[in-house]
BADRENRO-470510 format. One record per residue (C-alpha): x, y, z; residue number from 1. Coordinates in pm, whole numbers, plus 50000, padded with zeros to 5 digits. Layout:
BEGIN
X|Y|Z|NUM
...
END
This chain:
BEGIN
91633|93696|16545|1
91470|93986|16728|2
91401|93772|17034|3
91761|93652|17026|4
91890|94009|17032|5
91659|94102|17316|6
91771|93797|17510|7
92138|93891|17455|8
92072|94247|17578|9
91887|94115|17883|10
92167|93872|17973|11
92438|94134|17930|12
92242|94428|18071|13
92466|94470|18376|14
92780|94466|18159|15
92627|94714|17914|16
92531|94947|18199|17
92882|94932|18346|18
93035|94988|18001|19
92823|95296|17943|20
92907|95421|18293|21
93281|95395|18226|22
93263|95531|17869|23
93058|95843|17941|24
93342|96035|18116|25
93578|95951|17829|26
93321|96066|17573|27
93270|96388|17770|28
93647|96454|17773|29
93679|96395|17398|30
93379|96609|17305|31
93492|96893|17531|32
93841|96874|17379|33
93695|96970|17038|34
93475|97256|17167|35
93547|97629|17138|36
93645|97801|17461|37
93305|97972|17504|38
93116|97639|17478|39
93319|97420|17717|40
93133|97315|18035|41
92803|97458|17915|42
92469|97279|17874|43
92552|97224|17505|44
92730|96888|17507|45
92793|96854|17131|46
93058|97078|16972|47
92907|97354|16758|48
93222|97337|16548|49
93502|97083|16572|50
93807|97281|16678|51
94110|97064|16599|52
94337|97357|16680|53
94292|97284|17051|54
94540|96997|17028|55
94795|97210|16846|56
94750|97477|17115|57
94833|97222|17384|58
95167|97145|17220|59
95232|97516|17170|60
95167|97607|17534|61
95342|97312|17703|62
95635|97082|17611|63
95411|96778|17581|64
95662|96589|17366|65
95920|96618|17644|66
95666|96494|17897|67
95574|96209|17661|68
95939|96106|17619|69
95991|96105|17996|70
95674|95899|18052|71
95780|95648|17787|72
96129|95626|17936|73
95983|95565|18281|74
95713|95318|18179|75
95903|95117|17917|76
96225|95076|18116|77
96040|95005|18441|78
95830|94738|18269|79
96136|94580|18104|80
96334|94582|18429|81
96037|94437|18616|82
96010|94144|18376|83
96383|94072|18385|84
96391|94068|18765|85
96047|93935|18859|86
96008|93642|18619|87
96303|93440|18763|88
96187|93509|19120|89
95833|93399|19040|90
95970|93085|18874|91
96179|93004|19181|92
95878|93048|19409|93
95650|92838|19188|94
95864|92559|19043|95
96174|92515|19259|96
96190|92341|19596|97
96427|92510|19839|98
96441|92581|20210|99
96276|92909|20302|100
96053|92931|19996|101
95741|92985|20206|102
95907|93253|20415|103
96026|93431|20101|104
95673|93429|19961|105
95544|93574|20289|106
95797|93855|20252|107
95665|93923|19901|108
95309|93945|20037|109
95429|94176|20316|110
95600|94402|20060|111
95271|94425|19870|112
95092|94547|20183|113
95356|94811|20263|114
95234|95157|20154|115
95487|95344|19936|116
95452|95654|20155|117
95615|95463|20441|118
95942|95420|20252|119
95933|95752|20064|120
96156|95949|20304|121
96436|95691|20355|122
96444|95610|19983|123
96460|95980|19897|124
96761|96017|20129|125
96930|95720|19962|126
96879|95853|19609|127
96994|96199|19719|128
97328|96049|19821|129
97358|95898|19474|130
97278|96241|19325|131
96987|96103|19119|132
96707|96323|19252|133
96566|96564|18997|134
96523|96279|18746|135
96301|95974|18706|136
96586|95726|18752|137
96507|95673|19124|138
96170|95541|19002|139
96314|95316|18730|140
96615|95153|18896|141
96423|94983|19184|142
96244|94765|18928|143
96578|94593|18867|144
96528|94434|19211|145
96176|94305|19138|146
95822|94419|19206|147
95620|94246|19477|148
95283|94255|19299|149
95432|94138|18969|150
95613|93851|19144|151
95288|93744|19310|152
95093|93768|18983|153
95351|93574|18784|154
95388|93309|19054|155
95015|93245|19051|156
95023|93199|18674|157
95330|92975|18683|158
95148|92747|18928|159
94890|92671|18657|160
95165|92531|18429|161
95207|92155|18492|162
95539|92076|18658|163
95573|91773|18431|164
95674|92001|18144|165
95957|92144|18352|166
96062|91797|18466|167
96069|91678|18105|168
96295|91969|18013|169
96529|91882|18299|170
96542|91519|18187|171
96636|91636|17837|172
96931|91823|17982|173
96793|92174|18021|174
96925|92386|18303|175
96681|92576|18523|176
96739|92888|18315|177
96682|92690|17996|178
96361|92540|18133|179
96244|92888|18230|180
96320|93048|17893|181
96225|92758|17665|182
95931|92602|17846|183
95776|92826|18111|184
95803|93168|17946|185
95639|93062|17614|186
95354|92896|17804|187
95314|93193|18038|188
95285|93468|17779|189
94933|93576|17888|190
95041|93606|18251|191
95358|93794|18154|192
95152|94025|17933|193
94912|94094|18220|194
95197|94172|18460|195
95363|94396|18202|196
95040|94585|18139|197
94978|94634|18512|198
95330|94772|18553|199
95305|94994|18245|200
94969|95139|18347|201
95087|95202|18703|202
95403|95382|18594|203
95222|95573|18319|204
94964|95706|18565|205
95209|95752|18853|206
95193|96105|18990|207
95339|96080|19339|208
95675|95937|19234|209
95760|96182|18952|210
95636|96473|19161|211
95854|96365|19454|212
96176|96307|19263|213
96145|96537|18959|214
95899|96800|19077|215
96165|97071|19094|216
96305|96992|18748|217
96043|97047|18472|218
96279|96892|18216|219
96208|96551|18374|220
95835|96588|18428|221
95615|96304|18308|222
95274|96345|18148|223
95092|96311|18481|224
95289|96594|18643|225
95283|96802|18325|226
94907|96760|18295|227
94858|96874|18655|228
95074|97181|18587|229
94887|97250|18262|230
94552|97222|18438|231
94665|97465|18706|232
94788|97716|18448|233
94493|97690|18209|234
94215|97604|18454|235
93973|97847|18286|236
94040|97702|17938|237
93863|97373|17987|238
93870|97280|17620|239
94252|97289|17623|240
94262|97102|17954|241
94040|96828|17814|242
94250|96814|17496|243
94563|96759|17705|244
94380|96494|17910|245
94273|96313|17592|246
94633|96310|17469|247
94749|96155|17797|248
94474|95889|17799|249
94502|95795|17429|250
94817|95575|17452|251
94669|95375|17741|252
94343|95314|17553|253
94530|95203|17239|254
94754|94970|17442|255
94458|94807|17613|256
94267|94760|17286|257
94562|94574|17133|258
94646|94367|17442|259
94306|94312|17603|260
94277|93944|17506|261
94613|93853|17659|262
94540|94075|17958|263
94202|93914|18033|264
94340|93565|17982|265
94635|93635|18211|266
94410|93766|18487|267
94174|93470|18448|268
94446|93211|18501|269
94625|93386|18788|270
94348|93319|19037|271
94300|93685|19142|272
93996|93752|18925|273
93686|93924|19070|274
END
């Protein structure tokens, strides 16, 4: 049994080293979040006393619940809109035969390679004319028109589903929408979960977009912008800064722990793995 454990450690040594490398910063943030102010960022890495009041102080000194509500509004609606708009497009690119399908897929790839900073100014002018600047709605509404990376990811997963299932549904009288909803979507749940998690994580961590559109209106700040403001205000109180950072990271960690199996499976079958 001992030799078996040593063999397992030897085989997975690279993965264990990478895991420790990625976990150490998170452990440092959590431990510092519980430290007193005079101990933070000192050589003493273990809290002398666990100061739970740091988290209460974060909520007392900043409207973190407002930031949390704005981040949830942004991430949840953007993810839902992305799925509603991107799944049919990916299905059309993967399972339907129509003239111009290859050119449309090339346009999707080109949209993926286009940096968001290139379109920031013209889009800002457009949303200003609709009087939506100062909120996060200019970041949410574009997902109703699809997301290039999500379309690419979902298309790659849909290609792994045998077309014979779709053909059988058509023979049984299903429309294309029925075949999509009753056959393809249930079989593509891992890929859809992976695309949804990518979109959620991107919008949750997005800093440039909320700062651009809602930077002048603190009522619409998300957690990323609020955390940056909190760090600038309390930059000498590192225990409070780390407590705020831990609060921002916690929902993402919990989401990944619950959805990691579907996420890994979705990435594995899309053909974009490592």
